[in-house]
C-alpha positions in Angstrom: 24.9 -23.8 -12.0 27.1 -24.4 -9.0 25.0 -23.8 -6.0 27.6 -22.2 -3.7 29.2 -19.9 -6.2 28.0 -16.4 -5.3 29.3 -14.6 -8.4 27.4 -16.4 -11.1 26.3 -14.5 -14.3 24.0 -16.4 -16.6 24.4 -15.3 -20.2 21.8 -14.7 -23.0 18.8 -16.0 -21.0 15.3 -15.7 -22.4 12.8 -14.4 -20.0 9.8 -16.7 -20.4 6.9 -15.6 -18.2 5.6 -13.4 -15.4 6.0 -14.8 -11.9 4.0 -12.4 -9.6 5.3 -9.8 -7.1 6.8 -7.8 -10.0 9.2 -10.4 -11.1 9.5 -12.5 -14.2 11.0 -16.0 -14.6 13.4 -17.9 -16.8 14.5 -21.6 -16.8 18.1 -22.5 -16.9 19.2 -26.2 -16.7 15.9 -27.1 -15.1 16.1 -24.4 -12.4 13.6 -21.5 -12.2 15.3 -18.1 -12.0 13.3 -15.1 -10.8 14.5 -11.9 -12.2 13.7 -8.2 -11.3 13.1 -5.5 -13.9 12.6 -7.7 -16.9 9.6 -8.7 -19.0 8.7 -11.9 -21.0 10.6 -11.8 -24.3 13.7 -10.0 -22.9 17.1 -11.8 -23.5 19.5 -10.8 -20.8 22.6 -11.6 -18.8 21.6 -12.3 -15.2 23.8 -11.7 -12.1 22.5 -14.1 -9.4 21.8 -12.7 -6.0 20.5 -15.9 -4.5 21.2 -19.5 -5.7 19.3 -22.3 -4.1 19.0 -26.0 -5.1 15.7 -25.6 -7.0 15.5 -21.8 -7.7 17.5 -18.7 -7.9 17.1 -14.9 -8.0 18.9 -12.3 -9.9 19.2 -8.9 -11.7 19.7 -8.1 -15.3 23.2 -6.8 -16.0 23.0 -6.6 -19.8 20.2 -6.7 -22.3 20.9 -8.5 -25.6 17.4 -8.1 -26.9 14.4 -6.2 -25.6 10.9 -7.7 -25.6 8.5 -6.4 -28.2 6.1 -5.9 -25.3 8.3 -3.1 -23.8 7.5 0.6 -23.9 9.7 3.5 -22.8 9.2 4.4 -19.1 8.0 7.9 -18.5 10.0 8.5 -15.3 13.8 9.2 -15.3 14.2 7.2 -12.0 12.7 4.0 -13.3 15.0 1.1 -12.7 16.6 2.9 -9.7 13.6 3.8 -7.7 11.6 0.7 -6.6 8.3 2.6 -6.4 7.0 1.7 -9.8 8.2 -1.7 -11.0 6.2 -1.9 -14.3 6.5 1.3 -16.2 8.2 -0.6 -19.1 4.9 -2.4 -19.6 1.8 -1.0 -21.4 -1.0 -0.6 -18.8 -3.3 -3.2 -20.5 -0.5 -5.8 -20.2 0.0 -4.8 -16.5 -3.7 -5.6 -16.0 -3.4 -8.9 -17.8 -0.5 -10.0 -15.5 -2.4 -8.9 -12.4 -5.5 -10.8 -13.6 -3.2 -13.9 -14.1 -1.8 -13.4 -10.6 -5.3 -13.5 -9.0 -6.3 -16.6 -11.1 -3.0 -18.4 -10.3 -3.2 -17.7 -6.5 -6.9 -18.6 -6.1 -6.5 -21.8 -8.1 -3.1 -23.1 -7.1 -3.2 -22.0 -3.4 -6.9 -22.1 -2.7 -7.7 -25.3 -4.7 -11.4 -24.7 -4.2 -14.4 -24.5 -6.5 -14.5 -21.0 -8.0 -17.0 -19.0 -10.2 -15.7 -17.2 -13.2 -13.3 -14.5 -12.2 -14.4 -11.1 -13.6 -12.0 -9.0 -15.7 -9.9 -6.7 -13.5 -11.0 -3.1 -13.2 -8.2 -0.8 -14.1 -7.6 2.7 -12.7 -8.8 5.6 -14.7 -5.8 7.6 -13.6 -2.4 5.8 -14.1 -0.3 8.7 -12.8 -0.8 11.2 -10.0 -3.2 8.9 -8.4 -1.9 8.7 -4.8 -3.4 11.0 -2.2 -0.6 10.2 0.3 3.1 9.9 -0.1 6.1 9.8 2.2 9.5 11.0 1.2 12.7 10.3 3.1 15.7 12.6 3.6 19.1 11.0 3.9 22.8 11.4 3.4 23.6 8.5 1.1 22.3 8.3 -2.4 21.1 5.0 -3.8 22.6 4.4 -7.3 21.7 1.8 -9.9 24.8 -0.3 -9.3 23.9 -0.7 -5.7 21.2 -3.2 -6.7 24.0 -5.6 -7.7 27.0 -4.6 -5.7 26.9 -3.0 -2.3 28.9 0.2 -2.9 29.7 2.9 -0.4 29.0 6.4 -1.7 30.5 9.5 -0.3 28.3 11.5 2.1 26.2 14.3 0.4 24.8 17.5 1.8 21.4 15.7 1.5 19.2 13.6 -0.7 15.4 13.4 -0.7 13.2 10.7 -2.2 12.5 7.0 -1.5 14.5 4.2 0.1 16.4 2.2 -2.4 14.7 -1.2 -2.7 16.4 -3.6 -0.4 18.8 -0.9 0.9 17.2 0.9 3.8 20.1 3.2 4.5 20.3 4.7 1.0 17.8 7.1 -0.7 17.0 7.5 -4.3 17.4 11.3 -4.9 14.1 12.0 -6.8 13.7 15.0 -9.1 10.2 14.3 -10.4 7.8 11.7 -9.0 4.6 10.9 -11.0 2.7 9.2 -8.2 1.2 12.3 -6.7 0.1 15.5 -8.3 1.8 18.8 -7.8 2.9 20.6 -5.6 4.3 17.3 -4.2 7.7 17.6 -6.0 7.9 21.4 -5.5 7.4 21.0 -1.7 10.0 18.2 -1.4 12.6 20.0 -3.5 12.0 23.3 -1.8 12.5 21.8 1.7 15.6 19.9 0.6 17.3 23.0 -1.0 16.3 25.2 1.9 18.0 22.8 4.4 21.1 22.6 2.2 21.4 26.3 2.0 21.0 26.6 5.8 23.7 23.9 6.3 21.3 21.7 8.3 22.0 18.0 8.6 20.0 15.4 6.8 19.2 12.2 8.7 21.9 9.6 8.5 20.0 6.3 8.3 23.0 4.2 9.3 24.2 6.2 12.3 20.6 7.4 13.1 21.1 11.1 13.7 20.4 14.3 11.8 17.8 17.0 11.6 15.7 16.5 8.5 14.1 13.1 8.5 10.9 12.5 6.5 8.0 14.3 4.8 4.4 13.2 4.6 2.2 14.8 2.0 -1.6 14.3 1.6 -3.4 15.9 -1.3 -7.2 15.4 -1.2 -9.8 15.5 -3.9 -11.6 18.1 -1.9 -8.6 20.5 -2.5 -7.2 20.2 1.1 -3.5 19.6 1.5 -1.6 18.3 4.6 2.1 18.3 5.1 3.8 16.7 8.1 7.6 17.3 8.4 9.4 14.8 10.6 12.6 16.0 12.2 15.2 14.0 14.2 16.2 16.8 16.6 14.1 19.0 18.9 15.7 22.2 17.6 13.0 24.8 18.1 14.8 27.6 16.1 15.3 25.4 13.0 11.8 24.0 13.2 10.4 27.6 13.3 12.5 28.7 10.4 11.4 25.7 8.4 7.8 26.1 9.2 7.8 29.8 8.3 9.6 29.0 5.0 7.0 26.3 4.0 4.1 28.6 4.9 5.5 31.4 2.8 6.3 29.3 -0.2 3.2 27.1 -0.1 0.3 29.2 1.4 -2.3 26.8 0.0 -1.3 24.0 2.4 -4.4 23.8 4.7 -2.8 21.9 7.5 1.0 22.1 8.3 2.4 19.9 11.1 5.8 18.8 12.4 6.7 15.8 14.4 9.9 15.3 16.5 11.1 11.8 16.2 14.3 10.9 18.0 13.6 7.1 17.9 15.5 4.6 15.8 12.4 3.8 13.7 10.1 5.9 11.5 6.8 4.9 13.1 4.6 7.7 14.2 2.0 5.7 16.1 3.6 6.6 19.5 4.4 10.2 18.6 2.3 13.3 18.6 2.4 15.5 15.5 2.3 19.3 16.4 -0.1 21.5 14.4 1.8 24.6 13.2 -1.0 25.9 10.9 -4.6 24.8 10.1 -7.0 22.4 11.8 -4.6 19.5 12.1 -6.4 17.2 9.7 -7.9 17.2 6.2 -11.3 16.2 4.8 -11.6 13.7 2.0 -14.8 12.6 0.3 -16.1 9.3 -1.2 -19.5 9.8 -2.9 -21.4 11.9 -0.4 -19.4 10.6 2.6 -16.8 12.8 4.3 -13.8 11.4 6.1 -11.5 13.2 8.6 -7.9 12.2 8.0 -5.2 13.1 10.5 -1.4 12.6 10.1 -1.6 9.1 11.6 -4.9 8.0 10.0 -5.2 5.2 7.4 -7.2 5.9 4.3 -7.3 4.3 0.9 -4.3 5.8 -0.9 -6.0 6.0 -4.3 -9.2 8.0 -3.6 -11.0 7.6 -6.9 -10.2 3.9 -7.3 -10.9 3.4 -3.6 -14.4 4.6 -4.3 -14.6 1.9 -7.1 -13.4 -0.7 -4.6 -15.9 0.3 -2.0 -18.8 0.3 -4.5 -17.9 -3.3 -5.5 -17.7 -4.3 -1.8 -21.1 -2.7 -1.1 -22.6 -4.4 -4.2 -21.2 -7.8 -3.1 -22.8 -7.3 0.4 -26.2 -7.3 -1.2 -27.7 -5.0 1.4 -31.5 -4.2 1.4 -31.6 -1.7 4.3 -32.2 -4.1 7.2 -29.0 -6.0 7.6 -26.7 -6.0 10.6 -23.2 -5.6 9.0 -20.0 -6.5 10.8 -17.0 -4.7 9.5 -13.9 -6.6 10.6 -10.5 -4.8 10.4 -12.6 -1.7 10.0 -9.7 0.7 10.4 -11.1 4.3 10.4 -14.6 2.9 9.5 -14.5 3.9 5.8 -16.0 0.7 4.3 -18.7 0.4 7.0 -19.6 4.1 6.6 -19.7 3.8 2.8 -22.2 0.9 3.2 -24.2 2.6 6.0 -27.1 4.0 3.9 -28.0 0.5 2.7 -27.6 -1.4 6.1 -29.7 -1.5 9.2 -26.7 -1.3 11.5 -22.9 -1.3 11.2 -20.7 -2.9 13.8 -17.0 -2.1 13.3 -14.2 -3.9 15.1 -10.5 -3.0 14.9 -7.5 -3.7 17.2 -6.0 -0.2 16.9 -7.5 2.2 19.4 -6.6 5.4 17.5 -8.3 4.0 14.3 -11.5 3.4 16.2 -11.5 7.0 17.6 -11.2 8.1 13.9 -14.1 5.8 12.9 -16.3 7.3 15.6 -15.4 10.9 14.5 -16.1 9.9 10.8 -19.5 8.5 11.8 -20.3 11.7 13.6 -19.1 13.8 10.7 -21.6 12.0 8.5 -24.4 12.3 11.1 -24.8 8.5 11.3 -26.6 7.1 14.3 -26.5 3.4 13.4 -22.7 2.8 13.4 -21.0 1.3 16.4 -17.2 0.9 16.6 -15.2 -1.2 19.1 -11.4 -1.5 19.7 -10.1 -4.9 20.4 -9.3 -8.3 19.0 -12.3 -9.6 17.0 -11.9 -13.1 18.5 -12.3 -11.7 22.0 -14.8 -8.8 21.3 -17.4 -10.9 19.4 -18.5 -13.2 22.2 -22.0 -14.4 23.1 -22.7 -11.3 25.2 -21.7 -9.1 22.2 -24.0 -11.0 19.9 -26.9 -10.7 22.4 -26.4 -7.0 22.5 -25.9 -6.3 18.8 -27.3 -9.3 17.1 -25.4 -11.8 15.0 -24.2 -10.5 11.6 -26.3 -10.9 8.4 -23.2 -9.7 6.4 -19.5 -9.7 7.3 -17.0 -7.6 5.5 -13.3 -8.4 6.3 -10.4 -6.3 5.0 -7.3 -7.7 6.6 -3.6 -6.6 6.2 -1.3 -8.4 3.7 -0.7 -11.3 6.0 -4.4 -12.2 5.8 -6.6 -13.4 8.6 -5.5 -15.3 11.7 -6.7 -18.9 11.6 -8.7 -18.2 14.8 -10.5 -15.4 13.1 -11.4 -17.6 10.2 -12.8 -20.1 12.7 -14.7 -17.2 14.4 -16.3 -16.2 11.1 -17.4 -19.8 10.6 -19.0 -19.7 14.0 -20.7 -16.4 13.3 -22.3 -18.1 10.3 -23.4 -14.9 8.5 -25.2 -15.7 5.3 -22.9 -13.4 3.3 -19.2 -12.7 3.7 -17.2 -10.1 1.6 -13.5 -10.6 1.7 -11.4 -7.5 0.5 -7.8 -8.4 0.1 -4.6 -6.6 -0.9 -2.8 -10.0 -1.2 -4.5 -12.7 -3.3 -2.1 -15.3 -2.0 -3.0 -15.0 1.7 -6.7 -14.5 0.6 -6.5 -17.8 -1.3 -5.2 -19.6 1.8 -8.0 -18.1 3.9 -10.7 -19.0 1.4 -9.5 -22.6 1.5 -10.0 -22.6 5.3 -13.5 -21.1 4.9 -14.4 -23.6 2.2 -15.9 -26.1 4.7 -18.7 -23.6 5.4 -18.7 -21.0 2.6 -18.8 -21.2 -1.1 -17.1 -18.5 -3.2 -19.8 -16.9 -5.4 -18.2 -13.7 -6.9 -14.7 -12.5 -7.6 -13.6 -9.1 -8.8 -10.0 -7.9 -9.0 -9.3 -4.2 -8.8 -6.1 -2.4 -9.7 -5.5 0.3 -7.1 -1.8 1.0 -8.0 -0.9 1.2 -11.7 2.8 0.5 -12.6 3.3 -1.5 -9.3 2.9 -5.2 -8.4 0.1 -4.5 -5.9 -3.5 -5.7 -6.5 -6.8 -5.7 -4.6 -9.3 -8.5 -4.9 -12.9 -8.6 -3.7 -14.6 -12.0 -3.1 -18.2 -12.7 -2.1 -18.9 -15.9 -0.1 -22.2 -17.5 0.7 -23.0 -19.8 3.6 -23.4 -23.4 2.4 -26.9 -24.9 2.9 
């Protein structure tokens, strides 16, 4: 394979194995080729999108033979929408590949002594499992051929769905999404069609202007719904018409908000959603614990499987009722609160101020008087004076973002020297790196993978560590 030729198509290549992150791999002339949207056993022609000295990446452009492992995807948008990468695989095989991913990451990257890794816990619901979803409105439709060739498509009155994978300015025009239960599709399509009938502009993601921008929907197990419509123009008349329409068509929405965003990015952290109807938040429940969730709050996206994840975390913490538990990256306090009945005291630390305010409200909502939440960098917050006031931790729970923990925080955890650490991770690769750094002082004693997001490449992994004697 000539390295600099950008228009290479490899013919009749056997896909050999799963390679993590939703891709599979083949080997051609000694080079590893990572391929999207294929499974081991497929024989395909591959159009290369990257071609390096030792590896390449590509997309299938023709299937000569389908793997016996394949099944028929249930969604008409599979292959175009990047939301579910694995619908062509039976769920039990998805779980096998995710288990393999955890094992490979912890052994190859961590390179530390490990106990037996427990079989992954699958999700009881494999469709309609998300409590929160965000749809994007746009002017350009993402089409299957865009994945291989960048093709300009003529402007449309409007499309509504998800960003095309790798193509931020184009949107997959979704008819039915199976990630969230109804009325998620009915609400999205109703808003889209209403805006088209009115002749209102959809947000042009390239030129960054237009009225209808994004839609956030949260549907809780408690029966409460929240909709937040984000618009790109402060047009009061249009906003009022749109809000009235949604209220009339979907009277069961318990909280309806709108947010005016004239910035060049979709982040809402520095914006203030406006409550049009309802209390401005919804209540979700895990076991007997209630959680107040606003339009900017973080909460586990799969409620029922989140409860499973938290139960494992609490079990690994081995609480007896007297321990001081430090919950690092505590977010809105959900893990600490979930563990509160079995701990003596909960200390939560999180860098985002708004999340800590939510954590305090959630503690009050559950009438807890032994939880204490602090905003700031853990490295700076947890100093000698802090320890003198609250006591050193008996148990540490850490649940960092995908990038894992900062090396200074790893060092701080080693200094804290809690007898038990529970590390909850959404990225086993960065978790493995951090476990290697902790290995000097901590031994890994339990490992439990959990699948929170069926049909996707994402995986959670819970690890228990014990202080070396």
